[in-house]
C-alpha positions as a Markdown table, in Angstrom:
| # | Residue | x | y | z |
|---|---|---|---|---|
| 1 | Met | 117.0 | 108.3 | 82.9 |
| 2 | Ala | 120.4 | 110.0 | 82.9 |
| 3 | Ala | 122.1 | 110.7 | 79.7 |
| 4 | Cys | 124.2 | 107.8 | 78.5 |
| 5 | Ile | 127.8 | 108.4 | 77.6 |
| 6 | Gly | 129.6 | 105.8 | 75.5 |
| 7 | Glu | 128.6 | 102.6 | 73.7 |
| 8 | Arg | 129.6 | 100.4 | 76.6 |
| 9 | His | 127.2 | 102.2 | 78.9 |
| 10 | Ile | 124.3 | 101.9 | 76.4 |
| 11 | Asn | 125.0 | 98.2 | 75.9 |
| 12 | Tyr | 124.9 | 97.7 | 79.7 |
| 13 | Leu | 121.5 | 99.4 | 79.9 |
| 14 | Ile | 120.1 | 97.3 | 77.1 |
| 15 | Arg | 121.5 | 94.1 | 78.6 |
| 16 | Arg | 120.1 | 95.0 | 82.0 |
| 17 | Glu | 116.6 | 95.5 | 80.5 |
| 18 | Glu | 116.9 | 92.1 | 78.7 |
| 19 | Ile | 117.8 | 90.4 | 82.0 |
| 20 | Ile | 114.8 | 91.9 | 83.8 |
| 21 | Thr | 112.2 | 91.3 | 81.1 |
| 22 | Asp | 113.3 | 88.0 | 79.4 |
| 23 | Asp | 110.9 | 85.2 | 80.0 |
| 24 | Ile | 109.4 | 86.4 | 83.2 |
| 25 | Asp | 106.0 | 84.9 | 82.7 |
| 26 | Glu | 105.4 | 83.8 | 86.3 |
| 27 | Ile | 106.2 | 85.4 | 89.6 |
| 28 | Ser | 108.1 | 82.3 | 90.6 |
| 29 | Gln | 110.7 | 83.1 | 87.9 |
| 30 | Leu | 111.6 | 86.4 | 89.5 |
| 31 | Pro | 114.6 | 86.6 | 91.8 |
| 32 | Glu | 114.0 | 86.5 | 95.5 |
| 33 | Leu | 115.1 | 90.2 | 95.9 |
| 34 | Leu | 113.3 | 92.5 | 93.5 |
| 35 | Thr | 113.8 | 96.1 | 92.2 |
| 36 | Val | 111.6 | 98.8 | 90.9 |
| 37 | Glu | 112.3 | 97.5 | 87.4 |
| 38 | His | 110.9 | 94.1 | 88.3 |
| 39 | Leu | 107.8 | 95.6 | 89.9 |
| 40 | Ala | 107.1 | 97.8 | 86.9 |
| 41 | His | 107.5 | 94.9 | 84.5 |
| 42 | Tyr | 105.3 | 92.6 | 86.6 |
| 43 | Leu | 102.5 | 95.1 | 87.1 |
| 44 | Asn | 102.9 | 96.4 | 83.6 |
| 45 | Val | 103.3 | 100.0 | 84.7 |
| 46 | Ser | 106.0 | 102.7 | 84.3 |
| 47 | Glu | 109.0 | 102.7 | 86.7 |
| 48 | Arg | 107.7 | 106.0 | 88.1 |
| 49 | Thr | 104.4 | 104.4 | 89.0 |
| 50 | Ala | 106.1 | 101.4 | 90.5 |
| 51 | Asp | 108.3 | 103.7 | 92.6 |
| 52 | Glu | 105.1 | 105.4 | 93.8 |
| 53 | Tyr | 103.7 | 102.0 | 94.9 |
| 54 | Met | 106.9 | 101.4 | 96.7 |
| 55 | Gly | 106.3 | 104.6 | 98.6 |
| 56 | Asp | 103.1 | 103.2 | 100.2 |
| 57 | Pro | 103.7 | 103.0 | 104.0 |
| 58 | Asp | 102.5 | 99.3 | 103.9 |
| 59 | Phe | 104.8 | 98.3 | 101.1 |
| 60 | Pro | 107.5 | 95.8 | 102.3 |
| 61 | Leu | 110.4 | 98.0 | 101.2 |
| 62 | Ile | 114.1 | 97.5 | 102.1 |
| 63 | Arg | 116.4 | 100.5 | 101.7 |
| 64 | Leu | 120.0 | 99.7 | 101.1 |
| 65 | Lys | 121.6 | 103.2 | 101.1 |
| 66 | Arg | 119.9 | 104.8 | 98.0 |
| 67 | Ser | 118.7 | 101.5 | 96.6 |
| 68 | Lys | 115.2 | 100.2 | 97.1 |
| 69 | Arg | 114.6 | 96.5 | 97.2 |
| 70 | Phe | 111.9 | 94.1 | 98.4 |
| 71 | Phe | 111.5 | 90.4 | 98.8 |
| 72 | Arg | 109.3 | 88.6 | 96.3 |
| 73 | Asp | 107.2 | 86.7 | 99.0 |
| 74 | Asp | 106.7 | 89.9 | 101.0 |
| 75 | Phe | 105.5 | 91.6 | 97.9 |
| 76 | Leu | 103.0 | 88.8 | 97.2 |
| 77 | Asp | 101.7 | 89.1 | 100.7 |
| 78 | Trp | 101.4 | 92.9 | 100.3 |
| 79 | Leu | 99.6 | 92.5 | 96.9 |
| 80 | Gln | 97.2 | 90.0 | 98.4 |
| 81 | Ser | 96.4 | 92.4 | 101.3 |
| 82 | Lys | 95.5 | 95.0 | 98.7 |
| 83 | Arg | 93.0 | 92.6 | 97.1 |
| 84 | Glu | 91.0 | 92.1 | 100.3 |
């Protein structure tokens, strides 16, 4: 993570983490469009590992400029395909 400068930036990062991790006990509680942070939290892995999973050619990744996103339902289908 890049160095944080200023209290407001630190508070933003803390709040962002709370939004992602608060009370997400079920996949249905996740937003429809997910990020690497959501994936890491759901799979209980580091963000680096989650990013590696997103690099799988079969992963349903959507690139928006430099951002990586994916739809919850597409992710569930991908996860189910890995189980088979």
